[in-house]
N, C-alpha and C positions, 0 to 999 in steps of 0.2 A: 263508228265501229270499224268500217272498212279502212279508214285512214289509220286507226290505231293498229289494226292487224298488219297493214303494210309497213308501218313504222317498226313494229316488232320483228317482222320478217327480215327487213333490211338490216336492222341493228344486229339480229341474231346471226345472219349470214356473215356480215363483216367481222363480228366477234370471233366466229369460228375460223374464218379465213386468216385473220391476224394471228390468232393463237396457234393454229396448226402450222402456218407458214413460218412464224418465228421459231417454233420449237424445231422444225425440220431443217430450216435453212442452215444454221451454224451455231456454235456455242455463243458467239457474240450477240446474235439477235435474241437467242434464248435468254441470255443474261440481262440484256437491256430491257426486254419486255417484262420479266418478272421482277426486276428491281423497281420498275415503275409501278407495277401492280401491287407489290408489297407496300410501297410507300402510300399509294392511294388507298389501299384497303385499311391500313393501320390509321391513317388520317380520318377516314370515314368512320371507323369504329370510335375514335376519340370524339368526333363530332356528335355521334349518336349519344354517347355516354354523357357528354357535356350538356346536351339538350334536356336531359332528365332533371337538371338542376340540383342533383344531390352531390355530385362530385364535379371537379374542374381539373382535367388533366391537360398537359402540354401537348397539343396535337401535332405541332411542328417537330418537336424533339422526338416524340414516339414514332412519328413517320420516318424521320431520318434514321432512327434506330432500326426500324424494320428494313429499310433499304440497305443499311450497312450490314445487318445480319445476313442478308442474302448474299451480298458481295463477299463477306468474310467466309462464308461456307463455300462459295465458289472458289475462292483462293485456296482454301483448305483442301477441297476435293480436286479441283482441276490443275492448280499450279503447285500443289504439294507444299504450300508455305506452312510454317509452324504455327503452333497454337497461339503465339503472340499476336496474330492477326485479330484475335478476339479481344485484346486489351482495350482498344478504343471503345468497343461496345460495352465492356464492363464499366469503363469510366462513365459512359452515357447513363447506364443504369444507376450508378452511384449518384450522378448529378440529379436524376429524377428524384431519388430519395432525400438527398441532402437539402435541395432547394425548398422542400416542404417545410423545413425548419424555419425558413425566413419569410415565406409568402403569406403566412397567417390566414390561410383558407379555412373554411368552416369544417372540412372533412379530410384532413391530411391522410388518415388511414385508408379511406375510400380512394383517394387520389393515387396513393401508393399501389393499392391492390388493382385498380383498373389500368394503371400504367404498365404494371407487370403482366396483366392479362392480355393487353394489346400485343405484347411481344410473344407470349406463350400460345395464345389462341389463334392469332392472325399471322404474325411475322414468322414464327418457327415453321409452320407447315410449308410455306412458300420456300423458305431456306432449304428445307429437306428435299425439295425437288432436285437439288444438286447431287444429293446422295444417290438418287435414281439415275440421274443423267451421266455422271462421270464415274468411270471404273478404272481402277489402277491395276496394271498387270505386273506382278513382281518379276515374272520372267523377262519381260521386255523393258522393265523399269520405265514405263510410260503410262499416260492417262488417255483413255479414249472416250469420245463423246457418243453416247447412245440415246438418240431422241425417242426411241420407241417406248421405253419404260415410262417416262413421264407422260408421253402422249397417250399411252394406253389408259392411264388413270382417268383422264378427261373423257376419252371415248367411252369407257365403261360408265361413267357418270352420266354422260349425255344420252346414251342408249337406255340406261336405267330410267332416267327422267321421261324419255319419250315413251318407252314401254309402259311405265307406270301411268302416264297420262292417258294413253290409248286404252289400256286394260281397265283403268279406274273409271273412265267415262262410259265404257261399254258394259261392264259387269260389276263394278265396284259397289259393294253393299256393306261389307263389315269394316267399320272404322279402325284404322291402324293405331292412331293416338289422338283421339277426339279432343282431349283436354287442351292439346297444344296446336294441332293441325286438323281441323274437322273434315277437310276435303280428301285427306289421304286414306286410302283403303288397303286392306290386306291383298285384295285381288290385284290392285294396281301395283303394289310392291312386288308381288310374285311375278306379274307379267314383266315388269322392268328387270328383275333378276334373270328371268329366262332369256330375254333379249341380250343382256350383257354377257351371260355365260355362253350363249350361242356365238357371239362375236369372238369369245376367247379361243374358239376352235380355229378361226381364221388367223388369229395372232400366232397360235401354235404352229400352223402350217407354214406361214411365211417367215416367222421369227422364232425358230426352235432353240434359242439359247436357254430356255427352260422347257420342261416337258409339258405335254398337253394338259395333264392333270394339275400341274403347278399353275398353268395359265388359268385354268378353271377356278382354282383356289383363289388366285389373285383377283379375278372378276367378282367372286363371291365376297371377298373381304372388302373390296371397294364399294359394292352394292350395300352391304350391311352398314359399314361405317359411314358411307355417303348419306344413307338415310338418317342415321343418327346426327350427322352434321347438319342436315337440312332441318331436322327437328330442333337441334340446338339453337340454330339462328332464329327459328320460328318462336321458340321460348323466349329468346332475348327481345325480339320485336314485340311480342305480346306483352311482356313486362314493361317495355318502354312505351307501349301504346302507339306504335307506328305500323304502317302497311309495307313500306319499302325502306331499305337501308339508305337509299340515295336516289339520284336522278342522273347519274353520269352516263348511263346507257339508256337512251330513249326507248320507253316501252318495256324495258327489263329491270328497271330499278337501279340499285347501286352495285358496287364491286362485291360487297358481301353477299348480296342476293345471288350473284352469278358464281361465286366460289364457296358458298356455304357448305356444300357437300364435300368439297375438296379439302377443307380445313381439318377434317377428321380422317378422310380417306387417304390422304398423302402419308401422314405418320403411320397409319395402320399398314399401308402398303410397304413402307420402309421396314417396319418390324417383321412383317410377313416374309419379305424377300431375304432379310438377314437370317431369320430362322431356317429358311431353306438351305443356306450356306452351312449350317451347323449339322444338318442331317446327313 
């Protein structure tokens, strides 16, 4: 037990240090890290789906698609390249569809569906981090890199998870979603939300590019959709009959286990911040 706790602690610290360091250091380190994370996460998703025996998708091609989608959105947001950058990605999607005509697998419709889901559910949220990170200034005709927006999403998620664990362990009695995740409680979720919202005041103080209440709203959006993201992956794992999505992170499971909340929180944050620009 002690050895497992130490393993989890070391892996957790290294994970946070690498993630925070690469986001803060520069756009290149940010891009390299999340290109790798996108590919690994999509590959892991394909591996899990293939283990079910019901479908058989091309893990390598879908993983390459996830990596390319991230890079394409990077080029679109950071270097202002045209929409033609997405043409190779569209060609890849066409390849995944057309090859099913010739492979004679038992469930081509399922293969199509899960191949597309790997891009929509896993690859797209990571690609949308670029929308948070890069901002075009029409006045200066230039793009600036702002690591705080993408970093804040992960910090809100981590604090929500920490607060939910502590509050749930101490006072958790009422199950949040017992059918899917029996250990989660309303008390824990509320405790996690309070901790995340409290941190949003610090973000508002040090990074006032949006107002204090807009920061609070962002934290609340991340907490709510992050919880749904966690439950979504729990539902998937329950249906597949597995405990962890993988073993790439010792003591913490797989990539999807670490980023499950972010897969819904990131798109929700992008929508929220875009709506703010319209108000």
